[in-house]
N, C-alpha and C positions, 0 to 999 in steps of 0.2 A: 570427678571433674565433672563441671556443669555442661549441660547439653549445649552442642553447638547449634544456634538455628538461623545464625546469620552469617554468611561466609562469601567471598568471591569466586568467580566463575570465569573460565576461560571459553570463548564461545567459538562456534564454528562459522568460519567464512566460506561463502558460496563462490565460486568463480566464473560464474555464467558469462556467456560471451558478450552480453548487453552491458556489462558494468563499465564503469569509467576505469582508466587503464592507470595504473601503479599508484603515485602520490597525487593524481589529480582527484582520486576518490576518497571520499569521506570515511568510508568502510576502512580502507588502507592507512589514511592518517589517526584512526582511532586505534586501529590495531597496533601501528606503529609506536606511538604515545604511551599506550598501555603494556606494551611488552618490548623491554629493551632488547630482547635477543631476535624479535621478529625479523625476518629479512624480507622487504617488499620488492616483488620484481616489478622493475620500471615498465615491463612490456606485458605484464598479465592484468587481465580485469579482474577487479575487486568488487562484485556486485552486492553481495548481501551478507549482513551479520545477524546470525540468528541466536537468540538468546531465549531459551525455553526447553522443553522437553520432546520436541519433534523427534522420530527414531532417525530422520534423516541429519539431524543436526543437534544432538543432545548435548547440553553443555556440561562441562568438566569443572569438577570442583576443585578449587586450588587451595585445599587444606589438606595435609596428611594426616591428620588427626581423625579425619572422618572415613569411616572403613568404605563406603559407597564412591565409585568413582565418578558418576555422572549425576546430574540434577534429577533426572527421571528414576533412576534407582532408588534415591534418596527420598523421595517423595512418595515412591510407592511403599517404601519401608516406614515413612512417617507420614502419613496422609493428613494427620492432625495439623500439620504446618499449615494447610490451606485455608484455614479457618472453619468452623463448623458449617456455615450455610454454604460455601463453596466446595467443600467436601462432599455434602449430602447431594447438593444440586448436580455437581458433575463427576458423580461417583469416582472420587477420589483421584481424579486428574487434575492438573493445570490447564484451566480451560483457554487460554491465549498463549500465542506465538508473538514475542516481540522482536522486532527486526530493525536494522538500518539497511537503507537502500542507496545506491549510488549509480545512476541511470545514466548511460551514454548514449545507447540507440533503444529505440522504443520499445517496450515489451508487447506483447500480443495486444490485440482488441479481445477482451473477455468478459463473461459475466460469471456470478457464481449461484450456484441454485440454492433454493430454500431448503429447510430441513426435510418437508415432504418429498420433492423431486430429488435431493440428494439420497434419500433411502431408496428411491426407485431406481435411479442411475447406478447406483453401487450394486444393487442387486442384479440390474440386467446386463451391465457392463464394467465389472470390476478392474479390467486392464487399464480401462480411462477414467474411472472415478473411483478412487481408492479407498474412500471410506464414507461413513453415511451422514457426515456433519455438514452444516452450513459453513460459509465462511465469509461472513460480513468482516470488512476491513476499514482501516482508516488511516491516512497517511498525512503526516504533520512535516511541514516543509522545514528544512536546516537550511538551504539555500534556495535561490530562485527557482521554482519547480514548475514543470509544464506536464500537463496530462489532459485527457479527453474523457468527459464523464456524462453520461446521461444524453437524451435527444433533445437537441436543440430547439427553440421555440419554432412552430410551423413556419412563420413567415419568414425565418431565416433559411430555412430549407426550399421554400417555394423560390426565394430569390436565387439560390444556387441553381435550382431547376430551370430558371429563366435566362441565367448569365453563363452557364457551364455547359453548353449543347452536348457535349461528350457525357456528362451526368445524366442528362435527361434521355439521351439515346438508350443509355443502359437500362434506366427505369421503366421506359417506354411511356409513349403520350397518354394511354388510357388511365395508368396509374397516377401519373404526375398529375393529370387534369382533376383525378378524384381528390388528389392531396389538396389541390388549388382551390376547390370547391369547398373542402373540409373546412378551410379557416373560419366561415361563418357558422360551422355546425356545433352542436354538442360536444363534449370531450370525447366521449365513446365514439362518435364518428370520426374526430381527427386521430385517435388511436388505432381504429380500424384502418383508415387510409394510410397510416404509417406505416402500419405493421406490413401492408400489402406492398409498399414502396421498397421497405428495408428487404422484406424477402425477395422480392424480384431481382435486387442486387445481389443479393448472398446466393441466389439460385440461377444466376446467369452463367452461360458456358464461358469457359475459361476462354476459347479463343475471342470471343464476342469482347470480354471486358479487358483483356489484353490491349486488342486492337484499340478500343476507346481510349485506355489509359495511355498507350503509346501516343496517341494523338493528341491527347490533353498535355502530356507531359512535353511533347515537342513545341504545342502553341504556347504554354507558360514560359517555357525556357527561351523562345523567340521574344517575347513579350518583355522578360527580363532584360535579354541583352540589347533591346530598344529602348531599355529605361522606362518602360511602361510601369505603371503601378496594376500588380496583379493582386490586391487584397481581396477584391471582389468574387476570385476565385480560390482564396485562400492558397495563392501561389507558394509562397515562401513553405509552408508546412507541407504542401503537396511535395515539392522537390526533394525537401527532408526526408519525408518517408519513403519516396521512390528510390532515393540513392541507397536506403537501408535495404528496401524489400522490394526490389523492382519486380513489376508485373503482379503484385500482391492486390488482391480485391480490397484490402484494408487501406490502400490509399484514397479509395472512393468514400470511405466511412466518415472520412473528415467533412463532408457535407451534411451529414446526419447527425454527428455527436458535438457537443460542446468543447470547445477549448478552453480548459480553466488554468489561469496562471495563478500561483500560491507565492505569497511572500513569507520569508520566515517567520514561523510561529503561527502561521495559516494553516487550514487543513480542509480535506475531504473526506466523508464518510461515504463508502461505498457498500449499500444494503444489497440484499438477494436481487437477483435480475437486473441488476443496473450495468448497462454496458460502459467499459472505461479500458483506457489504457494510459500507462504512465509513459511519457515522452522524453524528459530529460530533467536531471537535476538529483538532488540529495533529499531524502526523508526519513523522519522515523515512521514505521509501518507497525501496527497492531492489527492482529485478526484472531478469530476463533481457529483453534487448532484443527485444520482441514486442508486437504490438497485438491479439492475439487473444483475445477476450472473448465468453463465451456469456451472454447476459442472461436473468434471469428474472422481474424485475419490477421496481418502482419506478423507472421509465424510459419515455419518450417512444419510445425507440430500438428497432431491431427485436429481437424476443424468437422465439429458436428453441427452442422448447419441445419439440419431439421429441429434437434432440441434447442438451439440457439433461438431461432426464429420464432419457436413456440413459448419460450419462458420469458423473453424479454418484457422488461417494463416499457411499455410504449407510451409514456405521458410526458410530452415536452415542458421543458422548464428553462427558463435563462440560466447562463452559465454562474451568475452571483448566486442564485439559490443553491448552488452546490458547495459553496465554501462554508465550512461547519464552523461555527464560532464557539470557543471554549467560554466557560464562565469563571469568574473569580471565585477563589474559596471564600467563604464568609468567616471561616476560622483562622487562616494563615494568609497575610498580604501577599506571600511570596509564591503562593500555589495558584494556579491555572489548572482548571479540569476540562478535558476533552472526554465527556461522558456522551456516548452514542446511544440511540435507541435499541440496544440489544444489550442483554444481561452478561455476555461472555467476557467484557473487558473495559477497562477506563484508564485513560493515560492522564498523570499529572505532570505538568511542565513545572519545575521548581526553579525560580531565579532569585539568588540570593543576593544582595547587594555587597559591595566592598564593604560598607560600614558595620556589617554583621561579622564577627568572627566566631561565634557559637551557635550552631542551628540545630534543631531537633528534627530529624525525620519521623514524623509521629507514628504511633502504632494504630494499625487498621486492622479489621477482621477479614484479612485476605492476605495470602502469601503475594508478595511482589517481587519486581525485577527492577533495579534502579541501575540506569546509565549516566556516567558523568560526560558531558559534552566538553566543558570548559571548567577551569579551575582546579585547585590541589586542595586536600583537606586530608586530616587523619580522622578516621571513623573508630568510635567505640560503641560497644554494646555489651550489656549482662549477658547476651546470647552469643557474644563472640569469643570472650576470653581476653586475646591479644588485640592489640591496635590493628587497623587496616588503613594501609596507605592508598587514598583515592587521588586518581589523575584522570585527564582526558583518555577516554576509552575504559576506563575501570567499569566493571557490572559485578554487582553485589545482588545476592538472593536473601531476601528478608522474610522470614516465617511471620504467619498471621500474630498480630499482637505483640510485635516486637519493634523497638524503637531502634536508631541510630543516633548519636550524637557526632555532628561534624565539627572539629576544630579547624578553621579555614585558615590556609596559610597563603593563598592569592591575593594579589593586590585588586583584580578587578573581579572578585565575586566568584560565583558559580551558577552554572547552568546545568540542570539535571533533568532527566525524564524518567518518570516512574509508572510502571505498567502494573495493574492491580484488577481485581473483580470486586465493585462495589455492589452487592446485593441488596 
């Protein structure tokens, strides 16, 4: 029997409380359409679909001719499937975790350490930092997607300090004036002043910030009731986050961080030490295989304020600079590449028009995971023996240097995403 090197996967769904509920969730819709036997609970959250080998969500192989039950076990027995460069660079491990997220309520404001800091944190506090790897990640919107990312331009933060007295009271006049004066300074002076202001906020006493937050929420609520425009205080976002996390310091972080709105197909890349939070919407996400997260607010979990304030990248930049643009493949007009400035992962968006009935998923020198977002096809490969039916929600593992032919049967073409590692 020829070696099976291309096969379908059944992937783990995480039902975190912040996920969209029932069939409102893209994760639930993908699950329901890929598996006719799946029972979607209309009252339960469906937050994340994990496609990869992470120990808390190792994908199950849907081919009973393969003796290994999970993708992690199979790769460990067949490391050559990764491709020679990937196998060598990442010590025989799949270097990325591919996900779909359906966000209903905000995830925590967080940042991820670089490799050097991750190693130190893991050695010192393994209960909070479970591995020694960095965790760059990229989100690609499937539906209109709202997030916060990176520090706003200083002029915007200064404007909030001048129009939101509760925010200024929390930071204190001395730090606020230092930031106001820094606008004319060199970038290092700006970053230093920004660090002082953000650290003042994060280290403020709970009673102080809760009192100021309650005053702010009361004032904004009264202004909304009176029909006033509250956009100068980001009133709508403040009330949205306060309703989800009452009394949380993260509600004030909206005055420091950019609000980023992504349309389907747009993406943002989150490098090391970049503060960010996902607020609402559905996205594809790809990341290095790590669980290291330093939290800053909008969470009941452990907040490591000292590490966070030390590690953050305090370089202000406009929200438009956070939108990460894909590039059109020179080899295939159907492919767009989301290729971030890290070696661990690349994502391809494959959009096949209805006029094409036969399409080749080309061989690359990396293992890859393919997800169908829309359309139907029958897939064939010399490394798969039998035909594979692909529909919305289907997930396929493709070993390095293997190709798959798609025989399209849908009238409106196909949309697929493929995660890989292009070294």
